[in-house]
N, C-alpha and C positions, 0 to 999 in steps of 0.2 A: 167434801172440801175438809178443809185444816189448817187452822190458822196459828200460827205460831206466835205465842202473847205472852207481854209480861203489862202486870196492871200499871198504869198513869204513866204510857210510854204513846211513840206513834200508832200502837198498836190496838187502842181505843177505837181507832177512825175506821179502820173495816171491819171491826168488830160488829162496830155501833150500825154499819149498811148493814150486815148478815143479818142483825137483829130486824133492819126496818125491813125489808125484803120477807122477816119469816125463814129463815133455809137452813135448813139442818145443818150441822159442823161441827167439827170433830177442835177441841181447842186444847192445844199442846204449852203445858206454860214453860219458859225459859226463863230461868234462874239469871241473870245478868250477873248478880255479886258473886255469884260461882263460876261465873266464868263458861256459865254450857253453850253461851252465843258463838264460842270459837272450836265447839266441836268439828271434826270432819262431816260429823251427819246433818249437821245444823247449817255450814256453809256449803252444800252443797244445794240447799233452797234459796239462801241468801250469802253469797260470797263477800258482802260487804263485812258481815258479823254483828249486824244491827237488827230490831224491832219493827215493823215487823217482817213478815214472810208469810209467804200463802202458798197451797194446795189444789188445784181443781182438778182431778185427774191426772192425767199427764200435764199439765199445767203447770208450772212454777214460777211465781213470783214474788219480787221483792217492791219495797217502796208504798207508803200507806197512799197517795192519792193516785197511783197509776191502779193498786188494788182496788180501790172504791169507783172508780170509772170502767173497772173489768165489770165488778158485781153489778153497777146500777146499769152496765148497757145489755149486758148477757143476761140478769134476771128480773128487770125493773120492767119489763114490757110496757117501755115510754112512761112508766110513773114518776122515774128518779131521774130520768137526762132529759133532755131533747132528742128528740129524733134529730139522726145525722143529716139531713140537708133541710133544717127548718131553719128559718132568721134565728132563733131562740139560741140554737148551739154555738153560734160564736158568745155570745154573752156567757153560756156554759163554760165553753174554754178559758175566755176572761177572768171570772171568778177563783175555778178551779188553782190557775196556775200565781193568780192575786193571794191566794190561799199558802202559797209554800213561798214564795220569793218577798211579798211585800207585808205578810205577816208573821208567818212561821221564823223567819229569820232572824226580825229584830227582836221577834220574842225571847228565841234560844239562848240571842247573845245576852239579852239581858239576862237571863238566867243564872249563867254563868256566870259571869263576869259581879254579878249583886247579891249571888248563894250558893251558888254548883262547886267552882272555883275553891280551893283553900285560898288564903286570903293572900300569899304573897302571888297568887297568880292574876289575882282581879287588876282589873284599868279600869280606873273610876270613867275616863274620857267614854271608853266603849259601853260603859253603861249610860251615860248621857248620848251618846249617837245611837243605841239602840231605841232609848225612849224616845228620843227625837222622831227616830224613822216610825218607829209604831205610831205616835201621834197622827202623822201624816197620815199612815197609811188606815188606822180608823177616824181618821177625819173624813176619807173618801167614803170608806164604809157607812158611817152618819147618815150622811147626804142622803148613799140610796136607798140605807135600812127608814127614812123617813119617809119615802112614799112608798115602800113596799113592803109587806108582811115579810115578806123569806126573799131569799137572794135572786131567784128565778123571776119574783113576783109574789102570786097570792101559795102556790102550791112548794110543800117542802121538797128538796129535792138535794142532790149527791151533794151538790154544791156549798150546802147547810153544814152536810157532817163534815165536810173540812174548817169551812171558814168558821163554826160554830164550837168544834174540837179545841181550836188553835186562841179561839175568844175564852171559852174556861178556863183554858193554861193562863191567859192575861190575867182575867179576875185574879185567881190563885197567886197572881203575882203582886197584886192591887193596881193595877195597871188601868183599869176601866172604872177607878174611882169616881172621877168627875163624867161618866159619859151614860147617860142616862139609857139613852136609845140602843148603845150596845147591853148594858144591864137588861133590860127586858129583854133584849134578843135572845140574849144567853137564858132568862129564865124559863122564855117560851121552850125554848129548843131541850132544857134540862128534865122537863115536866115531862117529855113524850117516853112511854112506857119505855122501846126499845133502846134512849140512851139509857135510862137505868138499869136496863140487865144489861147494858154491853158495860158497866159502870160498877156492876155488882159486887164482882172478885176478881 
């Protein structure tokens, strides 16, 4: 297995999943600042020219959530994702998509318009909209995590990799300052050995 990776990107998600599964893999660093993601050999794996990209034998994939779900299903032996026909599978799908639509989207929008874009491209109303959308999602997640140790209940799963990675980013942006339940949840996740290995470099 080979993961195309750059630190502090969505590539951390599949790397974290690989570490949780204790799978051997090759890490191929992609220098985004030097434009290595635009090289033909990389575009052959991820035609979108983004991180992450992933190979497992003849299988080539992009999109972090898809890679995480693939790894959990193929190699998790039922420990990181519910069985296909189980009632818990519906909840699993819900939270995996929640991580990308309700969490990832407003966090990224907030980041772009508050820090990433040059001043002339930042739109203050987009910052407020993004923060409002994030707070709405955070409220739903808070209510859920007040009753559950992890996203799917008592056991850590691939859904925690996805939602946790978003919240780690959100915390770095100051979006969790008044959300103690989510802060405690994040602290529990970042203490996991697999997370520490996945973010070591």
